MIMIRO-656427 format. One record per atom (N, C-alpha, C): residue number from 1; residue in three letters; y, z, x. Coordinates in steps of 0.001 Angstrom, whole numbers. Atoms other than C-alpha are relative to their C-alpha. Example, Ala and Ser with C-alpha at 12.3 -4.5 7.8 and 13.67 -1.06 7.14 Angstrom:
<sites>
site dodo: 1, kollo: ALA, north: -1190, up: 0, east: 890 $
site dodo: 1, kollo: ALA, north: -4500, up: 7800, east: 12300 $
site dodo: 1, kollo: ALA, north: 1200, up: 0, east: 900 $
site dodo: 2, kollo: SER, north: -1190, up: -60, east: -820 $
site dodo: 2, kollo: SER, north: -1060, up: 7140, east: 13670 $
site dodo: 2, kollo: SER, north: 1090, up: 730, east: -770 $
</sites>
This chain:
<sites>
site dodo: 1, kollo: UNK, north: 529, up: 978, east: -653 $
site dodo: 1, kollo: UNK, north: 11179, up: 15969, east: -17086 $
site dodo: 1, kollo: UNK, north: -744, up: 278, east: 1439 $
site dodo: 2, kollo: UNK, north: 370, up: -527, east: -1458 $
site dodo: 2, kollo: UNK, north: 10762, up: 17709, east: -13751 $
site dodo: 2, kollo: UNK, north: -1255, up: 868, east: -109 $
site dodo: 3, kollo: UNK, north: 1217, up: -636, east: 217 $
site dodo: 3, kollo: UNK, north: 8205, up: 20089, east: -15248 $
site dodo: 3, kollo: UNK, north: -1253, up: -814, east: -317 $
site dodo: 4, kollo: UNK, north: 1200, up: 883, east: 298 $
site dodo: 4, kollo: UNK, north: 6074, up: 17219, east: -16564 $
site dodo: 4, kollo: UNK, north: -449, up: -681, east: 1090 $
site dodo: 5, kollo: UNK, north: 452, up: 534, east: -1391 $
site dodo: 5, kollo: UNK, north: 6139, up: 15637, east: -13068 $
site dodo: 5, kollo: UNK, north: -779, up: 965, east: 722 $
site dodo: 6, kollo: UNK, north: 705, up: -1105, east: -693 $
site dodo: 6, kollo: UNK, north: 5056, up: 18929, east: -11591 $
site dodo: 6, kollo: UNK, north: -1254, up: 125, east: -390 $
site dodo: 7, kollo: UNK, north: 1422, up: -251, east: 565 $
site dodo: 7, kollo: UNK, north: 2248, up: 19352, east: -13949 $
site dodo: 7, kollo: UNK, north: -819, up: -1185, east: 235 $
site dodo: 8, kollo: UNK, north: 830, up: 1211, east: -342 $
site dodo: 8, kollo: UNK, north: 1023, up: 15756, east: -13461 $
site dodo: 8, kollo: UNK, north: -416, up: -4, east: 1350 $
site dodo: 9, kollo: UNK, north: 336, up: -163, east: -1459 $
site dodo: 9, kollo: UNK, north: 1111, up: 16343, east: -9703 $
site dodo: 9, kollo: UNK, north: -935, up: 968, east: 330 $
site dodo: 10, kollo: UNK, north: 1131, up: -953, east: -148 $
site dodo: 10, kollo: UNK, north: -933, up: 19481, east: -9967 $
site dodo: 10, kollo: UNK, north: -1189, up: -515, east: -642 $
site dodo: 11, kollo: UNK, north: 994, up: 428, east: 710 $
site dodo: 11, kollo: UNK, north: -3259, up: 17702, east: -12369 $
site dodo: 11, kollo: UNK, north: -731, up: -1102, east: 1029 $
site dodo: 12, kollo: UNK, north: 815, up: 1104, east: -1035 $
site dodo: 12, kollo: UNK, north: -4017, up: 14734, east: -9873 $
site dodo: 12, kollo: UNK, north: -464, up: 690, east: 1163 $
site dodo: 13, kollo: UNK, north: 610, up: -659, east: -1067 $
site dodo: 13, kollo: UNK, north: -4313, up: 17150, east: -7027 $
site dodo: 13, kollo: UNK, north: -1277, up: 788, east: -287 $
site dodo: 14, kollo: UNK, north: 1073, up: -599, east: 248 $
site dodo: 14, kollo: UNK, north: -6862, up: 19214, east: -8738 $
site dodo: 14, kollo: UNK, north: -1287, up: -1026, east: -350 $
site dodo: 15, kollo: UNK, north: 988, up: 1108, east: 292 $
site dodo: 15, kollo: UNK, north: -8870, up: 16101, east: -9980 $
site dodo: 15, kollo: UNK, north: -544, up: -433, east: 1249 $
site dodo: 16, kollo: UNK, north: 455, up: 474, east: -1251 $
site dodo: 16, kollo: UNK, north: -8880, up: 14784, east: -6623 $
site dodo: 16, kollo: UNK, north: -821, up: 1047, east: 907 $
site dodo: 17, kollo: UNK, north: 639, up: -1183, east: -615 $
site dodo: 17, kollo: UNK, north: -9881, up: 18142, east: -5196 $
site dodo: 17, kollo: UNK, north: -1629, up: 73, east: -473 $
site dodo: 18, kollo: UNK, north: 1270, up: -141, east: 703 $
site dodo: 18, kollo: UNK, north: -12883, up: 18195, east: -7674 $
site dodo: 18, kollo: UNK, north: -840, up: -1036, east: 416 $
site dodo: 19, kollo: UNK, north: 739, up: 1161, east: -320 $
site dodo: 19, kollo: UNK, north: -13919, up: 14649, east: -6767 $
site dodo: 19, kollo: UNK, north: -229, up: -45, east: 1448 $
site dodo: 20, kollo: UNK, north: 410, up: -145, east: -1475 $
site dodo: 20, kollo: UNK, north: -13809, up: 15371, east: -3000 $
site dodo: 20, kollo: UNK, north: -947, up: 966, east: 221 $
site dodo: 21, kollo: UNK, north: 1099, up: -981, east: -320 $
site dodo: 21, kollo: UNK, north: -15970, up: 18414, east: -3373 $
site dodo: 21, kollo: UNK, north: -1292, up: -664, east: -524 $
site dodo: 22, kollo: UNK, north: 1307, up: 605, east: 507 $
site dodo: 22, kollo: UNK, north: -18623, up: 16497, east: -5395 $
site dodo: 22, kollo: UNK, north: -425, up: -1073, east: 898 $
site dodo: 23, kollo: UNK, north: 315, up: 1117, east: -1067 $
site dodo: 23, kollo: UNK, north: -18413, up: 13608, east: -2754 $
site dodo: 23, kollo: UNK, north: -685, up: 738, east: 1177 $
site dodo: 24, kollo: UNK, north: 439, up: -788, east: -932 $
site dodo: 24, kollo: UNK, north: -18934, up: 16161, east: -63 $
site dodo: 24, kollo: UNK, north: -1480, up: 540, east: -92 $
site dodo: 25, kollo: UNK, north: 1189, up: -688, east: 364 $
site dodo: 25, kollo: UNK, north: -21958, up: 17591, east: -1881 $
site dodo: 25, kollo: UNK, north: -1032, up: -1272, east: -124 $
site dodo: 26, kollo: UNK, north: 978, up: 1228, east: 44 $
site dodo: 26, kollo: UNK, north: -23431, up: 14052, east: -1791 $
site dodo: 26, kollo: UNK, north: -234, up: -665, east: -1344 $
site dodo: 27, kollo: UNK, north: 166, up: 799, east: 1233 $
site dodo: 27, kollo: UNK, north: -22980, up: 12803, east: -5300 $
site dodo: 27, kollo: UNK, north: 710, up: -1301, east: 90 $
site dodo: 28, kollo: UNK, north: -738, up: 1268, east: -55 $
site dodo: 28, kollo: UNK, north: -21995, up: 9239, east: -6033 $
site dodo: 28, kollo: UNK, north: 1247, up: 111, east: -801 $
site dodo: 29, kollo: UNK, north: -1372, up: 158, east: 714 $
site dodo: 29, kollo: UNK, north: -18665, up: 8279, east: -7357 $
site dodo: 29, kollo: UNK, north: -75, up: 97, east: -1621 $
site dodo: 30, kollo: UNK, north: 194, up: -220, east: 1435 $
site dodo: 30, kollo: UNK, north: -20001, up: 7893, east: -10920 $
site dodo: 30, kollo: UNK, north: -412, up: 1422, east: -555 $
site dodo: 31, kollo: UNK, north: 290, up: -1318, east: 296 $
site dodo: 31, kollo: UNK, north: -21563, up: 11361, east: -10973 $
site dodo: 31, kollo: UNK, north: 1119, up: 853, east: 215 $
site dodo: 32, kollo: UNK, north: -1227, up: -900, east: -130 $
site dodo: 32, kollo: UNK, north: -18426, up: 12921, east: -9559 $
site dodo: 32, kollo: UNK, north: 1141, up: -213, east: -1132 $
site dodo: 33, kollo: UNK, north: -830, up: 309, east: 919 $
site dodo: 33, kollo: UNK, north: -16417, up: 11265, east: -12045 $
site dodo: 33, kollo: UNK, north: -419, up: 567, east: -1491 $
site dodo: 34, kollo: UNK, north: 692, up: -551, east: 1272 $
site dodo: 34, kollo: UNK, north: -18711, up: 12294, east: -14952 $
site dodo: 34, kollo: UNK, north: 89, up: 1708, east: -83 $
site dodo: 35, kollo: UNK, north: -102, up: -1576, east: -43 $
site dodo: 35, kollo: UNK, north: -18687, up: 16052, east: -13651 $
site dodo: 35, kollo: UNK, north: 1549, up: 272, east: -107 $
site dodo: 36, kollo: UNK, north: -1421, up: -376, east: 50 $
site dodo: 36, kollo: UNK, north: -14799, up: 15961, east: -13487 $
site dodo: 36, kollo: UNK, north: 475, up: -90, east: -1537 $
site dodo: 37, kollo: UNK, north: -534, up: 170, east: 1399 $
site dodo: 37, kollo: UNK, north: -14402, up: 14562, east: -17090 $
site dodo: 37, kollo: UNK, north: -559, up: 742, east: -888 $
site dodo: 38, kollo: UNK, north: 590, up: -802, east: 1080 $
site dodo: 38, kollo: UNK, north: -16851, up: 16630, east: -18849 $
site dodo: 38, kollo: UNK, north: -790, up: 1071, east: 855 $
site dodo: 39, kollo: UNK, north: 497, up: -1296, east: -803 $
site dodo: 39, kollo: UNK, north: -17545, up: 20245, east: -17213 $
site dodo: 39, kollo: UNK, north: -1410, up: 398, east: -693 $
site dodo: 40, kollo: UNK, north: 1293, up: -687, east: 575 $
site dodo: 40, kollo: UNK, north: -20458, up: 20779, east: -19647 $
site dodo: 40, kollo: UNK, north: -1148, up: -680, east: 414 $
site dodo: 41, kollo: UNK, north: 1144, up: 597, east: -697 $
site dodo: 41, kollo: UNK, north: -22761, up: 18451, east: -17681 $
site dodo: 41, kollo: UNK, north: -418, up: 1008, east: 1191 $
site dodo: 42, kollo: UNK, north: 568, up: -815, east: -1104 $
site dodo: 42, kollo: UNK, north: -22662, up: 21026, east: -14820 $
site dodo: 42, kollo: UNK, north: 55, up: 1413, east: -266 $
site dodo: 43, kollo: UNK, north: 180, up: -1489, east: 334 $
site dodo: 43, kollo: UNK, north: -22657, up: 24369, east: -16624 $
site dodo: 43, kollo: UNK, north: -1511, up: 322, east: -16 $
site dodo: 44, kollo: UNK, north: 1416, up: -562, east: 85 $
site dodo: 44, kollo: UNK, north: -25816, up: 26481, east: -16136 $
site dodo: 44, kollo: UNK, north: -234, up: 670, east: -1483 $
site dodo: 45, kollo: UNK, north: 286, up: -758, east: 1240 $
site dodo: 45, kollo: UNK, north: -27577, up: 28133, east: -19112 $
site dodo: 45, kollo: UNK, north: 799, up: 1276, east: -158 $
site dodo: 46, kollo: UNK, north: -708, up: -1413, east: 224 $
site dodo: 46, kollo: UNK, north: -25961, up: 31699, east: -18566 $
site dodo: 46, kollo: UNK, north: 1617, up: -440, east: -75 $
site dodo: 47, kollo: UNK, north: -1366, up: 359, east: 220 $
site dodo: 47, kollo: UNK, north: -22416, up: 29873, east: -18283 $
site dodo: 47, kollo: UNK, north: 50, up: -273, east: -1408 $
site dodo: 48, kollo: UNK, north: -4, up: 480, east: 1401 $
site dodo: 48, kollo: UNK, north: -23015, up: 28285, east: -21543 $
site dodo: 48, kollo: UNK, north: -66, up: 1119, east: -1035 $
site dodo: 49, kollo: UNK, north: 22, up: -1337, east: 888 $
site dodo: 49, kollo: UNK, north: -24050, up: 31528, east: -23182 $
site dodo: 49, kollo: UNK, north: 1148, up: 792, east: 56 $
site dodo: 50, kollo: UNK, north: -1234, up: -726, east: -97 $
site dodo: 50, kollo: UNK, north: -21030, up: 33282, east: -21946 $
site dodo: 50, kollo: UNK, north: 1101, up: -759, east: -835 $
site dodo: 51, kollo: UNK, north: -1129, up: 822, east: 515 $
site dodo: 51, kollo: UNK, north: -18707, up: 30423, east: -23098 $
site dodo: 51, kollo: UNK, north: -233, up: 45, east: -1496 $
site dodo: 52, kollo: UNK, north: 334, up: -161, east: 1554 $
site dodo: 52, kollo: UNK, north: -20438, up: 30465, east: -26578 $
site dodo: 52, kollo: UNK, north: 457, up: 1592, east: -517 $
site dodo: 53, kollo: UNK, north: -337, up: -1386, east: 518 $
site dodo: 53, kollo: UNK, north: -20062, up: 34397, east: -26993 $
site dodo: 53, kollo: UNK, north: 1396, up: 38, east: 210 $
site dodo: 54, kollo: UNK, north: -1299, up: -195, east: -80 $
site dodo: 54, kollo: UNK, north: -16363, up: 34187, east: -25927 $
site dodo: 54, kollo: UNK, north: 590, up: -750, east: -1107 $
site dodo: 55, kollo: UNK, north: -491, up: 817, east: 1013 $
site dodo: 55, kollo: UNK, north: -15785, up: 31350, east: -28404 $
site dodo: 55, kollo: UNK, north: -163, up: 818, east: -1460 $
site dodo: 56, kollo: UNK, north: 382, up: -859, east: 1094 $
site dodo: 56, kollo: UNK, north: -17576, up: 33512, east: -31150 $
site dodo: 56, kollo: UNK, north: 884, up: 1211, east: 52 $
site dodo: 57, kollo: UNK, north: -826, up: -1197, east: -137 $
site dodo: 57, kollo: UNK, north: -15703, up: 36538, east: -30154 $
site dodo: 57, kollo: UNK, north: 1453, up: -317, east: -526 $
site dodo: 58, kollo: UNK, north: -1355, up: 380, east: 361 $
site dodo: 58, kollo: UNK, north: -12360, up: 34743, east: -30403 $
site dodo: 58, kollo: UNK, north: 147, up: -318, east: -1272 $
site dodo: 59, kollo: UNK, north: -60, up: 354, east: 1609 $
site dodo: 59, kollo: UNK, north: -13184, up: 33136, east: -33822 $
site dodo: 59, kollo: UNK, north: -68, up: 1248, east: -833 $
site dodo: 60, kollo: UNK, north: 51, up: -1180, east: 880 $
site dodo: 60, kollo: UNK, north: -14216, up: 36526, east: -35191 $
site dodo: 60, kollo: UNK, north: 1366, up: 796, east: -33 $
site dodo: 61, kollo: UNK, north: -1281, up: -763, east: -123 $
site dodo: 61, kollo: UNK, north: -10981, up: 38116, east: -33977 $
site dodo: 61, kollo: UNK, north: 1082, up: -620, east: -674 $
site dodo: 62, kollo: UNK, north: -1203, up: 619, east: 744 $
site dodo: 62, kollo: UNK, north: -8781, up: 35450, east: -35395 $
site dodo: 62, kollo: UNK, north: -361, up: 80, east: -1466 $
site dodo: 63, kollo: UNK, north: 367, up: -5, east: 1445 $
site dodo: 63, kollo: UNK, north: -10572, up: 35467, east: -38756 $
site dodo: 63, kollo: UNK, north: 306, up: 1393, east: -639 $
site dodo: 64, kollo: UNK, north: -460, up: -1356, east: 525 $
site dodo: 64, kollo: UNK, north: -10146, up: 39301, east: -39061 $
site dodo: 64, kollo: UNK, north: 1517, up: 289, east: 17 $
site dodo: 65, kollo: UNK, north: -1317, up: -226, east: 24 $
site dodo: 65, kollo: UNK, north: -6637, up: 39028, east: -38221 $
site dodo: 65, kollo: UNK, north: 804, up: -819, east: -1149 $
site dodo: 66, kollo: UNK, north: -496, up: 729, east: 1173 $
site dodo: 66, kollo: UNK, north: -6185, up: 36354, east: -41061 $
site dodo: 66, kollo: UNK, north: -286, up: 803, east: -1199 $
site dodo: 67, kollo: UNK, north: 398, up: -729, east: 1206 $
site dodo: 67, kollo: UNK, north: -7853, up: 38534, east: -43543 $
site dodo: 67, kollo: UNK, north: 774, up: 1347, east: -243 $
site dodo: 68, kollo: UNK, north: -830, up: -1366, east: 231 $
site dodo: 68, kollo: UNK, north: -5453, up: 41497, east: -43123 $
site dodo: 68, kollo: UNK, north: 1185, up: -303, east: -776 $
</sites>
């Protein structure tokens, strides 16, 4: 129970930190919440490419492990 409370406290702190940074950058509350709930809205093209390469590499590695 204590671990769950600590995890929830850290989650709340990190989300409020993200919302605070977005507000300091001049975004509205709706935009800040959208950025916090879906990080794909704020990713650039290069970040998306790296994300998909890592996902493909992980999938290929797990499939080769299953075939052995």
